[in-house]
N, C-alpha and C positions, 0 to 999 in steps of 0.2 A: 807679141801676144799669142798665146796658145789656148785654144779651146780644148778643155779636157772634160768630156762628157761620159757619164756611165753608160747610158743607152741613147739611141737616136729615136726616142719616142715622140709623140705629137707635140708635147710642150717644148722639148729640146729643138724640134724642127722650127717652131715659131721663133724661138730665141736665136737660133743659127741664122735664119733668114733675116731677122731684124739686124743682127750684127753685120751681115753682108750689105743690106740696104743702107746702113749707116756708114759704109765705106771700110769696114774692118774685115779684110780678107784673111782671117787668121788661119794658121795651120791648125787643123781640127783632128782630134783623136777621139774615137769612141771605144771605150774599154770592152764592152760586150758587143761584138760584131754579130749581126743577125744574118749576114750574107747578102744583104740588099742595100748596103750603104751607097750613097752617091759616090761617083768616081773621084771627087776631090776631097774625100774624107778617108782617113786611114784608121788602122786599129793594130793592137799588138799581134793579132793573128796574121794580118796581111804582111806585116813587117817580117815576122819570123818564118812564115810559110814561103814568102817571096815567090808566089805563083806567077809564072809567065802567062801573058794573055795571048789569045789567038783570035784571028779574024773569024774563025769558025765557031767561036764560043756562042752559045745561046742558052737561054733559060731552060730549065727542066720542065717539059710539058708532062701533064699527069700520067699519060700512058707510056712515058719513056722510062719509068722506074723499072729497074731490074727485079724480076720476081722468079721464083722457082718454076720449073717446067710444070705445065698443066694448071697453074694458078691463073687467075683472071683479074683484070682491073675494070671496075665499073665506076662511072662518075657522072655528075651533072655540073651546073655552073657554080654550085656552092661548095661541094666536097666530092671526094672519091673514096673508093674502098678497094682493098686487095682481098680476093676471096679464094679459098681452097675448098672446092666441092660445095660451094654455097656458104661456107663458114667464113666470117670476116676475120682476117688475120692481120690486116693493116688498115690504117686510116690515113688518107692523104689530105693534108691541110694546105690550102692555097695561100699564096702571098696576098695579103689584103691590099686593096687599092693599087693593083698592078695589072699586068696583062692577064687575059682570060686563062684560067686553069694552070697557072704557073705554080710549081711546087715550092713551098717553104720548108715543109718537113713531112716525114712519114713516121707515124706512130705504129710500131710493130707489137702485136698482141700475142700473149701466150695462149695455151689451150683453154684457160679460164677466162679469157677475154680481158686480161689486165695488160696495160702497157708496160713493156719490159725494156724496149730500146726505142730511141727516137733518132732518126737520121735527119740532119739539116743540110739544105742545099743553098748554094749561092745564086745570084742573079745570072751567073755564067754557067749554071748547070752542074757545078762541082759539088760532090758530097764532101763537105768540109768539116763536119763535126758529128759526134754521136754521143748521146746521153744514155747511161745505163741506170735502170731503176730496179729496186727490190720488189718483192711480191706485194708490198704494201703501198707501192707508188712513190716511195722516197728515192730521191736521186742519190746514187752512190758515187758515180764518177762521170766526167765528161772529157772526151778527148777530141783533139783537133788534128786534121790531116791535111797535107798539101795535095795538089791535084793528082799526084802519082799514088796517093793513098798512104804515104809514109807519115807516121805519127810525129807531130811537132810539139804539141802541148798536151799534157795530161794533168787533169785537175781532180783531186780526190776530195769529194764533198764531206767525207767523214772526218778525215784528219786535217782538212783545209790546205794540204800541201799541193804544190804545183811543180811539175817536172817539165823542163824545157830541153828539147833536142835542137841544137843550133850550131852550125858550122863545125860539125863533127865532135861536138862536146855536149855533155849532159850537165844541166844546171838544176839545182834543187832550191826551192823557196818554201818557207814555212807559212807564207800568207800571200794573198793577192796583192797586198800593198807592196811587199818586198819585190814581187814579180814586176809590178808596174814601175817601181823605182829603177830596177835594172833595165827595163825597156826604155825608159826616158833617157838613161845614160847612154844606151846603145844608139839612140837616135842622134846623139851629139848635136843637140840644138840648144839655143839660148833658153834659159828657164827663169828669166827675171819677172815674167808676168803670165799668169794663167787666168782664164775665165772658166769657172765651174758653175754647175747648177744643182749640185748634190752635196749634202753633208755626209754622205756615205764614203765610198771608196775614193772618189776624187779629192775630197777634203782630207781624208786620212793620209793620202799620198803626200799632199802638200804639208800637212802637219809633221810628217816624218822626214821631210826634205831638209837637209842641213845646208840650205842655200837661202840667202836673203832674197826677198822679192816683194812685189806689190801685186796682190791678186784681187780678183773680183768674184764675189758670189752672187749670182742671180738666184734669188730665193723664189721658186715657183710652186712651192708646196703650201699647205694650209697648217698653220701653227696651232690652231685651236685655242689661241689666247695665251699660250705659254711659250717661253723661249726654248727652242730645242737645245739639248745638252751640248752638242758640238758647236753650236753657235755661241754658247757661253764661253767656249775656249777662245774664240776670236776676241771677245771683250776682255779676257784675262790678260791679254798682252804679253803672254810668255812664249809666243811663237817666234821663230826666226823670220817669218814672213808676215807682212801686214795685209789686212783685208779691208775692202769696203763692201757693203752689202746693198744690193739694188733689188728692190721689190717691184716688179712690173704690175702686179694686180693691186689696184688702188685700195680695195676693201681690205685685202690682207695686210697692206702696209699699215693701215689704221689699227687693225687688230693686233699686229705684232708690236708696234711702237707703244701701244697702250700698256704693254707689259714691261716696258723698258725704263731704266733710269736715264736721267738726262745725259750722262756721259756715253751711254750705249747708243742713244739716238743720233749722236754726232757722226757715226759711220754708216747710218742706214738711210737710203735715199729712195724716194718714190719715182718710178719711171713708167715704162709701158712698152709697147711693141710697135714695130713698123710693118706695114702691109703694102705689097706691090700688086695693085689690082690689074687684072687683065684688061678690064674696061671700066669706064665710069657709068654709074646708073643714069639712064636716059629718061626715066619716068614714063616708059611706054606701058601700054595696057596689055602686057603679055605676062602671063604667069606660068610657071613650070612645075610639074610634078614628076619625079622619077620614082618608078615603082615596079616591082616584080609581083605585086599582090593586087588583087582586085578589091581589097578591103579599103576603100576610100570613103569613110563614113560621111554621109550627108553631101557627097560630091554633086548629086543632082540638084539639091537645094541651093548649093553655092553657085553653080554655073547658071541656073535659071534666075537667081536673084541678081546676078551681076552680068547682064548680057553684053555689056560694052567691054568686058575683059576677055581676051582670048586665052583659053586654058590649054596648054600643051602638055599632054600626058605621054610619057615615054617609058618603055620597058625593054629590058634586054631579051626577054622571052616573048613567046606568043601571048596574045591577050585573050582572056576569057570572054565569053559572050556578054557577061555583065559589063565589062569595060567597053567592048565594041559597040554596045547599045548606046553609049554616050555620043556616038557620032551623029545621032539625031539632032543634037544641039549645034547650031551654026557656029557657036563660039568655042567649040571643043575640037582640038586637033590631036589625033592619035598616032603614035609612032611605035608599033610593035617591032620586036627584034631590031631595035635601033642600033646603028653602028657608031663608032667613035667620032667620025666626022660629023654626023648628024647631031650627036650629043653636044659637041662643041658649038655647032651652029645654033642650037637651042639656047645654050647658055649665053651666047653673044646676043641673041634676040630678046630674051626675057629679062625683066627687071624685078620680078617678084618670084620668090620660091615658096611654095606651099608644102609644108611638112605635115601631111595628113594621112600618109599611108600606114596601115597597121603592120605591114610586114617589115622585113629587115631593110636597112638602108643599103642602097646600091651605089656603086661608082663613087663612093665618098661624096655623095651628093650635096650635103650641107656645107662641108668645107669648100667644095668647088663653087657653091653659090656665094659664099663669102668672098672667094678669090675674084669672082666676077661682079663684086659690089652689088649683089642683089639683096633686096629687102627680104629677110627670112621671117615668115609667119607660119603658125601652125597650131596644133592642139597641144595643150599643156600635158595631157596624160600620155602622149606618145612621142614627145620630142626626142629625136634620134641623136642630136648633138647639142647639148646645152652649153657647151663651151663657146659656140658661135651664135647662139640664139638668145636674144635678150628676153628676160622674163616678161617685159611689157608687151612683147609681140607673140605671146602664147595665150591661147583662149580655150574656154571650155567647149566640149562637144554638145552640151545640153541645148535643148530648144532648137533642134535642127541647125546647130552651129550659127545661131543668130549673132553672137558676139563677134565671130570672125567675119561674117557677112557685113555687119555694120562697120567694122574696121576697114574692110575693103572699100565700101562706099565712101567713107570719110577720106581715105588717102587719095582717092581719085577725084573727089570733089574739090579738095584743096591741097595743092602741092606742099604747102607749109606743113600739113599734117603728115604727109608722106616723108618729108625730110626729117621731121621730128622722130618718127619711128626708125628711120635709118640712123639717126644720131644716137638713139637708144642702143642700137646694135654696135656702133663704133665705140661707145663708152663701155659697153659690156665686154668687148674684146680688148679694152685698155689701149686703144690706138693713140699714139703721140706723134709729134713731128720729129724729123731727123735732128733738128737743132736741139730739142729737149733731150732726146735719147743720148746724143753725144755729150751734151753738157753734164748730164748725170754720170756718165761713164768717166768723165775727166775731172769731176769735182775732187 
């Protein structure tokens, strides 16, 4: 079985982890490599570039970018800029949910402040691709280089052609699908079964593959009540390969099958995801807030109303006097300029996460809270990650956050109420057992 994913985005990561937890250590390919794929995942770029690794490899820190003489780099924890005599000529974008100030890409600006080139870096600090844009911001081409800077893949976004330089030969492809088919043949691997989660390029590759097989589509999108066009091709039964469709999100399964005829429903199955929690919720009276902002609306009302709960508030930066003044409450613990070890210790200690900060989410706090089996509660108007937050656990800020305060009282008055809210969360993320997951995969 081979995982063929278009991108390694958050939904794909959840699916990939579920497959692993279910015992399926599939060979995994990601078509569009962002430079930060896990070591056990490959891509067409990695195969054709064949970059050797070195013990000295390290990620590109923001001030390590090569710039013209007399230009300067300035930055903070969120972003950085390249300046020429005070004029911004480049924007440095950090890799999200990664080490501090590690470069994902550099957007180079022309004299009019428009992005004309984008350089992309790998987790090993190699500039591996460059995108060229016209003056209207439209992508013209993208090229991929090996670590010596030699061009390996050239993609023309206007004509859709792809040129490959490999083993001293030049190959031309009129589409991305043709390129991926060539890549799969070059891998020389068994192609009797693929797992995909996209009806775009991965499906098109299998549709054009003249090899019989039995494949699985994990449908992770929203159909809006109508069957997607490419999904209809599966039901037409004119493909060389057979498909089963697995829908992990229960609400979407209902929506999708409501639009289907009886014979179409026979190859569509409801499933879910698997989660490997770092710890199990211990029902302790410890709540965590991760924030780089002092805008925690009604925080004083909350900590004063629930004195038996210890509120741990942590920030990557220094804290303002507004936050520091919260130390007057015996049940508030402050952690300014918190380090990674302390963050981990706080997640180990706390069993409730409060998503009430008005600023940006930091350290992928909500996903991390889910991984630590914490009950996530917060304000409906500012929920930073609705994918992991049950709607039942979101509250209005009105009336000094009385709805949230009452919910906190109730969960600590009766553990049954706490467990019910945690169950809302598990249902929201479509958690299932290993047995059910594998049963649906093998049906």
